C-alpha atoms as a printed R data frame, in Angstrom:
    type eleno elety resid chain resno       x       y       z
1   ATOM     1    CA   UNK     A     1  91.474 101.804 247.442
2   ATOM     2    CA   UNK     A     2  91.918  98.122 246.610
3   ATOM     3    CA   UNK     A     3  93.244  95.530 249.089
4   ATOM     4    CA   UNK     A     4  96.810  94.601 248.200
5   ATOM     5    CA   UNK     A     5  96.157  90.943 249.095
6   ATOM     6    CA   UNK     A     6  92.667  89.977 247.964
7   ATOM     7    CA   UNK     A     7  91.780  92.918 245.710
8   ATOM     8    CA   UNK     A     8  88.588  93.819 247.567
9   ATOM     9    CA   UNK     A     9  87.402  97.415 247.554
10  ATOM    10    CA   UNK     A    10  85.434  96.932 250.788
11  ATOM    11    CA   UNK     A    11  87.635  98.869 253.199
12  ATOM    12    CA   UNK     A    12  86.843 100.293 256.628
13  ATOM    13    CA   UNK     A    13  88.646 103.262 258.267
14  ATOM    14    CA   UNK     A    14  91.302 102.504 260.872
15  ATOM    15    CA   UNK     A    15  93.686 105.459 261.257
16  ATOM    16    CA   UNK     A    16  94.288 108.811 259.564
17  ATOM    17    CA   UNK     A    17  97.430 110.629 260.701
18  ATOM    18    CA   UNK     A    18  97.175 113.414 258.159
19  ATOM    19    CA   UNK     A    19 100.402 113.922 256.223
20  ATOM    20    CA   UNK     A    20 104.043 113.326 257.101
21  ATOM    21    CA   UNK     A    21 107.406 112.832 255.426
22  ATOM    22    CA   UNK     A    22 108.856 109.298 255.373
23  ATOM    23    CA   UNK     A    23 109.863 108.482 258.941
24  ATOM    24    CA   UNK     A    24 113.404 107.389 258.094
25  ATOM    25    CA   UNK     A    25 114.202 110.260 255.702
26  ATOM    26    CA   UNK     A    26 116.448 112.290 257.988
27  ATOM    27    CA   UNK     A    27 117.329 115.776 256.777
28  ATOM    28    CA   UNK     A    28 120.965 116.643 256.145
29  ATOM    29    CA   UNK     A    29 121.958 119.965 257.699
30  ATOM    30    CA   UNK     A    30 123.110 121.177 254.290
31  ATOM    31    CA   UNK     A    31 119.517 120.737 253.077
32  ATOM    32    CA   UNK     A    32 117.812 122.291 256.095
33  ATOM    33    CA   UNK     A    33 116.384 125.117 253.985
34  ATOM    34    CA   UNK     A    34 114.996 122.746 251.351
35  ATOM    35    CA   UNK     A    35 111.387 121.493 251.399
36  ATOM    36    CA   UNK     A    36 110.453 117.915 252.240
37  ATOM    37    CA   UNK     A    37 107.945 115.691 250.505
38  ATOM    38    CA   UNK     A    38 104.973 114.897 252.753
39  ATOM    39    CA   UNK     A    39 102.584 112.053 251.978
40  ATOM    40    CA   UNK     A    40  99.162 111.199 253.397
41  ATOM    41    CA   UNK     A    41  99.326 108.510 256.081
42  ATOM    42    CA   UNK     A    42  95.970 106.774 255.908
43  ATOM    43    CA   UNK     A    43  95.341 103.191 257.046
44  ATOM    44    CA   UNK     A    44  92.302 101.037 256.349
45  ATOM    45    CA   UNK     A    45  91.167  97.471 257.058
46  ATOM    46    CA   UNK     A    46  89.996  95.114 254.336
47  ATOM    47    CA   UNK     A    47  86.560  93.831 255.269
48  ATOM    48    CA   UNK     A    48  87.114  90.581 253.328
49  ATOM    49    CA   UNK     A    49  90.559  89.319 254.421
50  ATOM    50    CA   UNK     A    50  91.140  91.668 257.422
51  ATOM    51    CA   UNK     A    51  94.522  92.847 256.201
52  ATOM    52    CA   UNK     A    52  95.108  96.307 257.678
53  ATOM    53    CA   UNK     A    53  97.113  98.424 255.256
54  ATOM    54    CA   UNK     A    54  98.254 101.888 254.259
55  ATOM    55    CA   UNK     A    55  96.932 103.637 251.214
56  ATOM    56    CA   UNK     A    56  99.773 103.871 248.682
57  ATOM    57    CA   UNK     A    57 101.076 107.252 247.570
58  ATOM    58    CA   UNK     A    58 104.709 106.547 246.645
59  ATOM    59    CA   UNK     A    59 106.952 103.728 245.422
60  ATOM    60    CA   UNK     A    60 108.898 101.647 247.954
61  ATOM    61    CA   UNK     A    61 112.198 103.134 246.727
62  ATOM    62    CA   UNK     A    62 111.043 106.454 248.215
63  ATOM    63    CA   UNK     A    63 111.038 104.927 251.683
64  ATOM    64    CA   UNK     A    64 113.922 102.457 251.356
65  ATOM    65    CA   UNK     A    65 116.574 104.594 249.709
66  ATOM    66    CA   UNK     A    66 120.355 104.158 249.508
67  ATOM    67    CA   UNK     A    67 120.720 106.387 252.591
68  ATOM    68    CA   UNK     A    68 118.304 104.365 254.747
69  ATOM    69    CA   UNK     A    69 119.396 105.069 258.313
70  ATOM    70    CA   UNK     A    70 117.948 102.223 260.409
71  ATOM    71    CA   UNK     A    71 120.728  99.899 261.598
72  ATOM    72    CA   UNK     A    72 119.586  96.986 263.771
73  ATOM    73    CA   UNK     A    73 122.869  96.491 265.611
74  ATOM    74    CA   UNK     A    74 122.575  99.671 267.688
75  ATOM    75    CA   UNK     A    75 120.232  97.878 270.098
76  ATOM    76    CA   UNK     A    76 122.128  95.510 272.371
77  ATOM    77    CA   UNK     A    77 118.918  93.826 273.511
78  ATOM    78    CA   UNK     A    78 117.888  93.196 269.897
79  ATOM    79    CA   UNK     A    79 121.305  91.652 269.208
80  ATOM    80    CA   UNK     A    80 120.770  89.318 272.164
81  ATOM    81    CA   UNK     A    81 117.354  88.421 270.757
82  ATOM    82    CA   UNK     A    82 118.905  87.598 267.387
83  ATOM    83    CA   UNK     A    83 121.661  85.480 268.906
84  ATOM    84    CA   UNK     A    84 119.129  83.492 270.936
85  ATOM    85    CA   UNK     A    85 116.986  83.022 267.830
86  ATOM    86    CA   UNK     A    86 119.862  81.417 265.920
87  ATOM    87    CA   UNK     A    87 120.631  79.100 268.834
88  ATOM    88    CA   UNK     A    88 116.981  78.106 269.214
89  ATOM    89    CA   UNK     A    89 116.431  77.459 265.507
90  ATOM    90    CA   UNK     A    90 119.595  75.379 265.236
91  ATOM    91    CA   UNK     A    91 118.513  73.234 268.169
92  ATOM    92    CA   UNK     A    92 114.873  72.876 267.105
93  ATOM    93    CA   UNK     A    93 115.446  72.092 263.433
94  ATOM    94    CA   UNK     A    94 118.789  70.317 263.611
95  ATOM    95    CA   UNK     A    95 120.727  72.782 261.504
96  ATOM    96    CA   UNK     A    96 124.311  71.744 260.662
97  ATOM    97    CA   UNK     A    97 127.241  73.087 258.683
98  ATOM    98    CA   UNK     A    98 125.529  71.667 255.601
99  ATOM    99    CA   UNK     A    99 122.415  73.789 256.222
100 ATOM   100    CA   UNK     A   100 121.678  77.052 254.450
101 ATOM   101    CA   UNK     A   101 120.126  79.996 256.283
102 ATOM   102    CA   UNK     A   102 118.668  82.916 254.317
103 ATOM   103    CA   UNK     A   103 117.560  86.120 255.986
104 ATOM   104    CA   UNK     A   104 115.307  88.498 254.089
105 ATOM   105    CA   UNK     A   105 115.879  92.101 255.183
106 ATOM   106    CA   UNK     A   106 119.236  91.187 256.672
107 ATOM   107    CA   UNK     A   107 119.925  94.841 257.488
108 ATOM   108    CA   UNK     A   108 123.461  95.278 258.836
109 ATOM   109    CA   UNK     A   109 124.067  91.581 259.516
110 ATOM   110    CA   UNK     A   110 122.812  91.756 263.098
111 ATOM   111    CA   UNK     A   111 121.428  88.170 262.931
112 ATOM   112    CA   UNK     A   112 123.453  86.322 260.309
113 ATOM   113    CA   UNK     A   113 126.684  87.123 262.129
114 ATOM   114    CA   UNK     A   114 125.567  84.593 264.750
115 ATOM   115    CA   UNK     A   115 124.718  82.014 262.087
116 ATOM   116    CA   UNK     A   116 128.262  82.388 260.709
117 ATOM   117    CA   UNK     A   117 129.706  82.007 264.192
118 ATOM   118    CA   UNK     A   118 127.925  78.654 264.448
119 ATOM   119    CA   UNK     A   119 129.312  77.491 261.115
120 ATOM   120    CA   UNK     A   120 126.014  77.700 259.251
121 ATOM   121    CA   UNK     A   121 125.997  78.653 255.598
122 ATOM   122    CA   UNK     A   122 124.100  81.892 255.196
123 ATOM   123    CA   UNK     A   123 122.933  84.499 252.730
124 ATOM   124    CA   UNK     A   124 121.410  87.891 253.411
125 ATOM   125    CA   UNK     A   125 118.991  89.723 251.153
126 ATOM   126    CA   UNK     A   126 118.934  93.467 251.787
127 ATOM   127    CA   UNK     A   127 117.845  96.211 249.358
128 ATOM   128    CA   UNK     A   128 119.275  99.271 251.102
129 ATOM   129    CA   UNK     A   129 122.880 100.065 250.211
130 ATOM   130    CA   UNK     A   130 123.866 101.558 253.567
131 ATOM   131    CA   UNK     A   131 122.910  98.542 255.660
132 ATOM   132    CA   UNK     A   132 124.023  96.014 253.022
133 ATOM   133    CA   UNK     A   133 127.505  97.552 253.130
134 ATOM   134    CA   UNK     A   134 127.579  97.223 256.918
135 ATOM   135    CA   UNK     A   135 126.631  93.538 256.647
136 ATOM   136    CA   UNK     A   136 129.380  92.871 254.113
137 ATOM   137    CA   UNK     A   137 131.888  94.369 256.539
138 ATOM   138    CA   UNK     A   138 130.893  91.532 258.886
139 ATOM   139    CA   UNK     A   139 131.788  89.026 256.162
140 ATOM   140    CA   UNK     A   140 128.203  88.197 255.241
141 ATOM   141    CA   UNK     A   141 127.239  87.384 251.662
142 ATOM   142    CA   UNK     A   142 124.553  89.891 250.658
143 ATOM   143    CA   UNK     A   143 122.270  90.100 247.643
144 ATOM   144    CA   UNK     A   144 121.383  93.783 247.393
145 ATOM   145    CA   UNK     A   145 117.829  93.629 246.063
146 ATOM   146    CA   UNK     A   146 114.186  93.599 247.027
147 ATOM   147    CA   UNK     A   147 112.927  90.079 247.652
148 ATOM   148    CA   UNK     A   148 110.090  88.468 245.730
149 ATOM   149    CA   UNK     A   149 109.192  85.470 243.590
150 ATOM   150    CA   UNK     A   150 111.548  86.332 240.717
151 ATOM   151    CA   UNK     A   151 114.594  86.675 242.961
152 ATOM   152    CA   UNK     A   152 113.639  83.471 244.788
153 ATOM   153    CA   UNK     A   153 113.509  81.576 241.480
154 ATOM   154    CA   UNK     A   154 116.950  82.896 240.496
155 ATOM   155    CA   UNK     A   155 118.496  81.920 243.807
156 ATOM   156    CA   UNK     A   156 116.882  78.479 243.757
157 ATOM   157    CA   UNK     A   157 118.228  77.913 240.236
158 ATOM   158    CA   UNK     A   158 121.704  78.746 241.580
159 ATOM   159    CA   UNK     A   159 121.353  76.016 244.220
160 ATOM   160    CA   UNK     A   160 120.830  78.465 247.084
161 ATOM   161    CA   UNK     A   161 117.558  77.094 248.453
162 ATOM   162    CA   UNK     A   162 117.093  77.449 252.199
163 ATOM   163    CA   UNK     A   163 116.669  75.122 255.136
164 ATOM   164    CA   UNK     A   164 115.716  78.136 257.255
165 ATOM   165    CA   UNK     A   165 114.491  81.547 256.163
166 ATOM   166    CA   UNK     A   166 114.199  84.397 258.647
167 ATOM   167    CA   UNK     A   167 112.112  87.523 258.115
168 ATOM   168    CA   UNK     A   168 112.174  89.814 261.131
169 ATOM   169    CA   UNK     A   169 110.090  92.982 260.996
170 ATOM   170    CA   UNK     A   170 109.871  92.984 257.209
171 ATOM   171    CA   UNK     A   171 106.518  91.380 256.365
172 ATOM   172    CA   UNK     A   172 104.864  94.699 257.211
173 ATOM   173    CA   UNK     A   173 107.307  96.578 254.970
174 ATOM   174    CA   UNK     A   174 106.403  95.101 251.573
175 ATOM   175    CA   UNK     A   175 103.912  96.677 249.159
176 ATOM   176    CA   UNK     A   176 103.285  93.450 247.201
177 ATOM   177    CA   UNK     A   177 102.720  91.036 250.051
178 ATOM   178    CA   UNK     A   178 101.577  88.211 247.758
179 ATOM   179    CA   UNK     A   179 104.747  88.284 245.646
180 ATOM   180    CA   UNK     A   180 106.891  88.549 248.774
181 ATOM   181    CA   UNK     A   181 105.335  85.527 250.484
182 ATOM   182    CA   UNK     A   182 105.360  83.491 247.278
183 ATOM   183    CA   UNK     A   183 109.125  83.973 247.195
184 ATOM   184    CA   UNK     A   184 109.488  82.048 250.452
185 ATOM   185    CA   UNK     A   185 107.507  79.103 249.095
186 ATOM   186    CA   UNK     A   186 109.840  79.036 246.066
187 ATOM   187    CA   UNK     A   187 113.158  79.380 247.908
188 ATOM   188    CA   UNK     A   188 112.516  76.962 250.766
189 ATOM   189    CA   UNK     A   189 113.737  73.396 250.442
190 ATOM   190    CA   UNK     A   190 111.037  70.711 250.559
191 ATOM   191    CA   UNK     A   191 111.162  70.507 254.359
192 ATOM   192    CA   UNK     A   192 112.506  73.985 255.004
193 ATOM   193    CA   UNK     A   193 111.071  76.379 257.578
194 ATOM   194    CA   UNK     A   194 110.448  80.114 257.394
195 ATOM   195    CA   UNK     A   195 109.908  82.329 260.428
196 ATOM   196    CA   UNK     A   196 108.334  85.761 260.388
197 ATOM   197    CA   UNK     A   197 108.349  88.209 263.290
198 ATOM   198    CA   UNK     A   198 106.073  91.243 263.268
199 ATOM   199    CA   UNK     A   199 104.214  93.462 265.742
200 ATOM   200    CA   UNK     A   200 100.836  91.976 266.583
201 ATOM   201    CA   UNK     A   201  97.921  94.157 265.496
202 ATOM   202    CA   UNK     A   202  95.963  93.037 268.555
203 ATOM   203    CA   UNK     A   203  98.511  94.680 270.849
204 ATOM   204    CA   UNK     A   204  98.772  97.748 268.636
205 ATOM   205    CA   UNK     A   205  95.066  98.409 269.187
206 ATOM   206    CA   UNK     A   206  94.893  97.402 272.842
207 ATOM   207    CA   UNK     A   207  97.916  99.543 273.789
208 ATOM   208    CA   UNK     A   208  97.177 102.529 271.509
209 ATOM   209    CA   UNK     A   209 100.480 101.965 269.689
210 ATOM   210    CA   UNK     A   210  99.515 104.237 266.810
211 ATOM   211    CA   UNK     A   211 103.091 105.497 266.475
212 ATOM   212    CA   UNK     A   212 104.078 102.180 264.901
213 ATOM   213    CA   UNK     A   213 102.204 103.446 261.843
214 ATOM   214    CA   UNK     A   214 104.379 105.017 259.172
215 ATOM   215    CA   UNK     A   215 104.732 104.901 255.405
216 ATOM   216    CA   UNK     A   216 107.355 102.148 255.460
217 ATOM   217    CA   UNK     A   217 104.798  99.894 257.173
218 ATOM   218    CA   UNK     A   218 102.436  98.887 254.403
219 ATOM   219    CA   UNK     A   219 100.623  96.286 256.547
220 ATOM   220    CA   UNK     A   220  99.563  95.861 260.209
221 ATOM   221    CA   UNK     A   221  99.275  92.189 260.864
222 ATOM   222    CA   UNK     A   222  97.102  89.696 262.676
223 ATOM   223    CA   UNK     A   223  97.579  85.943 262.520
224 ATOM   224    CA   UNK     A   224  94.149  85.798 260.896
225 ATOM   225    CA   UNK     A   225  95.268  87.908 257.942
226 ATOM   226    CA   UNK     A   226  98.730  86.349 257.732
227 ATOM   227    CA   UNK     A   227  97.307  82.822 257.600
228 ATOM   228    CA   UNK     A   228  95.090  83.819 254.681
229 ATOM   229    CA   UNK     A   229  97.947  85.490 252.813
230 ATOM   230    CA   UNK     A   230 100.228  82.501 253.348
231 ATOM   231    CA   UNK     A   231  97.651  79.934 252.262
232 ATOM   232    CA   UNK     A   232  97.065  81.868 249.039
233 ATOM   233    CA   UNK     A   233 100.783  81.885 248.243
234 ATOM   234    CA   UNK     A   234 102.046  78.389 248.959
235 ATOM   235    CA   UNK     A   235 102.828  78.484 252.686
236 ATOM   236    CA   UNK     A   236 101.089  77.004 255.714
237 ATOM   237    CA   UNK     A   237 101.459  78.135 259.317
238 ATOM   238    CA   UNK     A   238 102.376  75.350 261.749
239 ATOM   239    CA   UNK     A   239 103.363  77.220 264.914
240 ATOM   240    CA   UNK     A   240 103.282  80.656 266.502
241 ATOM   241    CA   UNK     A   241 105.012  82.200 269.506
242 ATOM   242    CA   UNK     A   242 104.702  85.556 271.215
243 ATOM   243    CA   UNK     A   243 107.638  87.849 271.947
244 ATOM   244    CA   UNK     A   244 107.759  91.161 273.853
245 ATOM   245    CA   UNK     A   245 109.375  93.037 270.965
246 ATOM   246    CA   UNK     A   246 107.866  96.215 269.549
247 ATOM   247    CA   UNK     A   247 105.120  96.245 272.126
248 ATOM   248    CA   UNK     A   248 104.211  92.588 271.593
249 ATOM   249    CA   UNK     A   249 105.053  90.587 268.470
250 ATOM   250    CA   UNK     A   250 104.258  87.240 266.923
251 ATOM   251    CA   UNK     A   251 106.833  84.810 265.587
252 ATOM   252    CA   UNK     A   252 105.077  82.720 262.969
253 ATOM   253    CA   UNK     A   253 106.550  79.440 261.710
254 ATOM   254    CA   UNK     A   254 105.609  78.399 258.172
255 ATOM   255    CA   UNK     A   255 106.440  75.651 255.716
256 ATOM   256    CA   UNK     A   256 105.704  74.852 252.101
257 ATOM   257    CA   UNK     A   257 102.088  73.802 251.715
258 ATOM   258    CA   UNK     A   258 103.005  71.048 249.233
259 ATOM   259    CA   UNK     A   259 105.890  69.350 251.049
260 ATOM   260    CA   UNK     A   260 106.085  70.541 254.670
261 ATOM   261    CA   UNK     A   261 105.994  67.823 257.330
262 ATOM   262    CA   UNK     A   262 105.641  69.761 260.585
263 ATOM   263    CA   UNK     A   263 102.417  69.158 262.513
264 ATOM   264    CA   UNK     A   264 100.369  72.217 263.403
265 ATOM   265    CA   UNK     A   265 100.650  73.095 267.095
266 ATOM   266    CA   UNK     A   266  97.784  74.058 269.393
267 ATOM   267    CA   UNK     A   267  99.274  77.557 269.642
268 ATOM   268    CA   UNK     A   268  97.974  78.403 266.163
269 ATOM   269    CA   UNK     A   269  94.348  77.708 267.047
270 ATOM   270    CA   UNK     A   270  94.727  79.470 270.413
271 ATOM   271    CA   UNK     A   271  96.009  82.638 268.778
272 ATOM   272    CA   UNK     A   272  93.335  82.625 266.089
273 ATOM   273    CA   UNK     A   273  90.685  82.066 268.758
274 ATOM   274    CA   UNK     A   274  92.063  84.958 270.813
275 ATOM   275    CA   UNK     A   275  91.858  87.274 267.799
276 ATOM   276    CA   UNK     A   276  88.305  86.175 267.097
277 ATOM   277    CA   UNK     A   277  87.311  86.656 270.739
278 ATOM   278    CA   UNK     A   278  88.803  90.165 270.691
279 ATOM   279    CA   UNK     A   279  86.513  91.024 267.773
280 ATOM   280    CA   UNK     A   280  89.184  91.259 265.066
281 ATOM   281    CA   UNK     A   281  86.842  89.750 262.489
282 ATOM   282    CA   UNK     A   282  84.354  92.577 263.013
283 ATOM   283    CA   UNK     A   283  84.412  96.205 261.862
284 ATOM   284    CA   UNK     A   284  83.834  97.496 265.384
285 ATOM   285    CA   UNK     A   285  87.309  96.396 266.505
286 ATOM   286    CA   UNK     A   286  88.867  98.970 264.196
287 ATOM   287    CA   UNK     A   287  86.436 101.826 264.747
288 ATOM   288    CA   UNK     A   288  87.881 103.550 267.838
289 ATOM   289    CA   UNK     A   289  91.589 103.561 267.070
290 ATOM   290    CA   UNK     A   290  91.532 107.076 265.642
291 ATOM   291    CA   UNK     A   291  90.215 108.450 268.909
292 ATOM   292    CA   UNK     A   292  92.822 106.494 270.874
293 ATOM   293    CA   UNK     A   293  95.604 108.023 268.778
294 ATOM   294    CA   UNK     A   294  94.242 111.512 269.283
295 ATOM   295    CA   UNK     A   295  94.066 110.964 273.044
296 ATOM   296    CA   UNK     A   296  97.757 109.971 273.154
297 ATOM   297    CA   UNK     A   297  98.674 112.972 270.985
298 ATOM   298    CA   UNK     A   298  96.766 115.387 273.197
299 ATOM   299    CA   UNK     A   299  98.329 114.048 276.389
300 ATOM   300    CA   UNK     A   300 101.817 114.368 274.926
301 ATOM   301    CA   UNK     A   301 101.226 117.930 273.768
302 ATOM   302    CA   UNK     A   302  99.817 118.927 277.146
303 ATOM   303    CA   UNK     A   303 102.933 117.562 278.838
304 ATOM   304    CA   UNK     A   304 105.283 119.465 276.528
305 ATOM   305    CA   UNK     A   305 103.375 122.742 276.883
306 ATOM   306    CA   UNK     A   306 103.100 122.413 280.660
307 ATOM   307    CA   UNK     A   307 106.834 121.647 280.863
308 ATOM   308    CA   UNK     A   308 107.737 124.750 278.857
309 ATOM   309    CA   UNK     A   309 105.518 126.906 281.071
310 ATOM   310    CA   UNK     A   310 107.186 125.426 284.129
311 ATOM   311    CA   UNK     A   311 110.631 126.230 282.742
312 ATOM   312    CA   UNK     A   312 111.633 122.581 282.348
313 ATOM   313    CA   UNK     A   313 114.068 121.626 279.609
314 ATOM   314    CA   UNK     A   314 112.774 118.623 277.609
315 ATOM   315    CA   UNK     A   315 114.837 116.460 275.247
316 ATOM   316    CA   UNK     A   316 114.316 112.976 273.836
317 ATOM   317    CA   UNK     A   317 116.254 109.796 273.242
318 ATOM   318    CA   UNK     A   318 116.019 107.629 270.138
319 ATOM   319    CA   UNK     A   319 115.541 109.091 266.659
320 ATOM   320    CA   UNK     A   320 113.156 106.263 265.880
321 ATOM   321    CA   UNK     A   321 110.555 106.053 263.143
322 ATOM   322    CA   UNK     A   322 107.793 105.641 265.726
323 ATOM   323    CA   UNK     A   323 108.990 108.825 267.405
324 ATOM   324    CA   UNK     A   324 108.741 110.700 264.120
325 ATOM   325    CA   UNK     A   325 105.150 109.518 263.710
326 ATOM   326    CA   UNK     A   326 104.267 110.841 267.170
327 ATOM   327    CA   UNK     A   327 106.097 114.150 266.731
328 ATOM   328    CA   UNK     A   328 104.618 114.908 263.325
329 ATOM   329    CA   UNK     A   329 101.079 113.908 264.264
330 ATOM   330    CA   UNK     A   330 101.364 116.190 267.308
331 ATOM   331    CA   UNK     A   331 103.012 119.006 265.344
332 ATOM   332    CA   UNK     A   332 105.972 119.176 267.737
333 ATOM   333    CA   UNK     A   333 108.900 121.453 266.836
334 ATOM   334    CA   UNK     A   334 112.221 122.347 268.552
335 ATOM   335    CA   UNK     A   335 110.530 124.966 270.714
336 ATOM   336    CA   UNK     A   336 108.853 122.151 272.662
337 ATOM   337    CA   UNK     A   337 111.496 119.422 272.288
338 ATOM   338    CA   UNK     A   338 115.020 120.793 272.024
339 ATOM   339    CA   UNK     A   339 116.971 117.829 270.665
340 ATOM   340    CA   UNK     A   340 116.973 114.051 270.267
341 ATOM   341    CA   UNK     A   341 119.946 111.873 271.190
342 ATOM   342    CA   UNK     A   342 120.783 108.791 269.122
343 ATOM   343    CA   UNK     A   343 123.669 106.299 269.117
344 ATOM   344    CA   UNK     A   344 123.606 105.860 265.341
345 ATOM   345    CA   UNK     A   345 126.272 108.013 263.619
346 ATOM   346    CA   UNK     A   346 124.183 107.942 260.431
347 ATOM   347    CA   UNK     A   347 121.508 109.954 262.242
348 ATOM   348    CA   UNK     A   348 123.703 112.215 264.330
349 ATOM   349    CA   UNK     A   349 124.091 115.696 262.878
350 ATOM   350    CA   UNK     A   350 120.821 115.466 260.967
351 ATOM   351    CA   UNK     A   351 117.333 116.828 261.570
352 ATOM   352    CA   UNK     A   352 114.291 114.672 262.191
353 ATOM   353    CA   UNK     A   353 111.988 114.551 259.168
354 ATOM   354    CA   UNK     A   354 109.088 116.962 259.488
355 ATOM   355    CA   UNK     A   355 109.722 118.289 262.973
356 ATOM   356    CA   UNK     A   356 113.304 119.391 262.108
357 ATOM   357    CA   UNK     A   357 114.459 118.621 265.661
358 ATOM   358    CA   UNK     A   358 118.279 118.190 265.792
359 ATOM   359    CA   UNK     A   359 119.712 114.698 266.295
360 ATOM   360    CA   UNK     A   360 122.783 114.865 268.540
361 ATOM   361    CA   UNK     A   361 125.282 112.708 270.378
362 ATOM   362    CA   UNK     A   362 124.964 111.638 273.991
363 ATOM   363    CA   UNK     A   363 127.569 114.246 274.961
364 ATOM   364    CA   UNK     A   364 124.975 116.951 274.322
365 ATOM   365    CA   UNK     A   365 122.587 115.287 276.766
366 ATOM   366    CA   UNK     A   366 125.274 115.284 279.443
367 ATOM   367    CA   UNK     A   367 126.131 118.919 278.796
368 ATOM   368    CA   UNK     A   368 122.563 120.262 278.616
369 ATOM   369    CA   UNK     A   369 121.154 118.170 281.507
370 ATOM   370    CA   UNK     A   370 117.452 118.305 280.573
371 ATOM   371    CA   UNK     A   371 114.992 117.736 283.400
372 ATOM   372    CA   UNK     A   372 112.874 115.435 281.236
373 ATOM   373    CA   UNK     A   373 114.002 112.866 278.646
374 ATOM   374    CA   UNK     A   374 111.261 111.425 276.446
375 ATOM   375    CA   UNK     A   375 111.995 107.856 275.355
376 ATOM   376    CA   UNK     A   376 110.615 107.794 271.816
377 ATOM   377    CA   UNK     A   377 111.334 104.073 271.114
378 ATOM   378    CA   UNK     A   378 109.296 103.047 274.159
379 ATOM   379    CA   UNK     A   379 109.781  99.380 273.245
380 ATOM   380    CA   UNK     A   380 113.451  99.766 274.269
381 ATOM   381    CA   UNK     A   381 112.837 101.715 277.451
382 ATOM   382    CA   UNK     A   382 114.432  99.157 279.785
383 ATOM   383    CA   UNK     A   383 117.672  99.219 277.801
384 ATOM   384    CA   UNK     A   384 117.615 103.017 277.481
385 ATOM   385    CA   UNK     A   385 116.911 103.628 281.160
386 ATOM   386    CA   UNK     A   386 119.932 101.527 282.071
387 ATOM   387    CA   UNK     A   387 122.123 103.289 279.522
388 ATOM   388    CA   UNK     A   388 121.086 106.768 280.679
389 ATOM   389    CA   UNK     A   389 120.586 106.080 284.387
390 ATOM   390    CA   UNK     A   390 122.957 108.958 285.176
391 ATOM   391    CA   UNK     A   391 120.289 111.572 284.359
392 ATOM   392    CA   UNK     A   392 119.057 111.106 287.910
393 ATOM   393    CA   UNK     A   393 122.288 112.811 289.032
394 ATOM   394    CA   UNK     A   394 120.805 116.167 287.988
395 ATOM   395    CA   UNK     A   395 117.213 115.285 288.855
396 ATOM   396    CA   UNK     A   396 116.277 114.183 285.345
397 ATOM   397    CA   UNK     A   397 113.326 111.875 284.791
398 ATOM   398    CA   UNK     A   398 112.271 109.655 281.890
399 ATOM   399    CA   UNK     A   399 108.967 110.101 280.062
400 ATOM   400    CA   UNK     A   400 106.989 107.809 277.780
401 ATOM   401    CA   UNK     A   401 103.921 108.888 275.818
402 ATOM   402    CA   UNK     A   402 102.406 105.567 274.711
403 ATOM   403    CA   UNK     A   403  99.910 104.219 275.656
404 ATOM   404    CA   UNK     A   404  99.493 107.104 278.110
405 ATOM   405    CA   UNK     A   405 101.786 109.916 279.218
406 ATOM   406    CA   UNK     A   406 103.934 108.699 282.096
407 ATOM   407    CA   UNK     A   407 106.762 110.453 283.969
408 ATOM   408    CA   UNK     A   408 108.871 107.709 285.452
409 ATOM   409    CA   UNK     A   409 110.129 108.135 289.023
């Protein structure tokens, strides 16, 4: 295995989840008797640049197909986050009607709709046909393609350079991280700003968030690694913030290395120092994550088996990719977890990849009245608990499995 950033072959083990199908490849009921393609899910850390990354076994089109089923707008709290982001960026960087905002991985237009509402010129770049179509229905101009240096050059030549570029939860999703980052340096205006949000590897390890590992995530990111990747591809980091999203994320602010004028804030050094103090520059930091994942898996399985023996009906909420990682690593099938509820119509009436657990509407939850409801997207548990608070009417309780099994009162 060769590092996809620096090319080093000096890799150290981080996590081996065996094999699994792509986490967002939901199975149509008409194909329920057909086999699925399973791929190894092995993650290693580069000893030279400290980029944590999956070992490649399939092209990106396998994971980001035309039927890609993740739509950002189904989370009301994420929509609020996006709306606040647009307001904050407009205020901080003085964006006007003459400004141009470009979002890479625009998904279903969840963020750019708020840029349009504020009169900002905007363009979305989104490779998956299903979500691109949803964004166009919101009136957003979408380029349906994977982003990289070539596309950035074409857009810049068309006069579509950006004052602000947003990249939320996509930096981890790109196989050629150098080409991807180089595209930002080429599409930004001389004093433009790019922001990148991604789950922080430090929190992933500290909180045993192994279920955020899946094939669509090619990289697991620290500021240490991101700074090195950016510097090699024409960007410099000038600020960083923390957010609570996805178990603890970083929002990194970057500018062109050749023309950017923003002074570097103290937050950059503080975050890098915190990573160094946690041991992220040493092999030992990565050595025990496999055992942590196995401990979470074992606790979840024990809960499901004990619940079945006790005659308790167990269902789940949220047909999320992280849930599929947990279920497939644990080998869970419908005999232990009867169904999963999801708000997304694109997922309803399908089967989860690998586990083949049915994805149903909320009406089924109300009819079946399970005693336990596992919240698979634990990062949205506050929102989900409010939405499903009525399960207490029949004595139902919520359950989360990460970082430890917890039945919520």
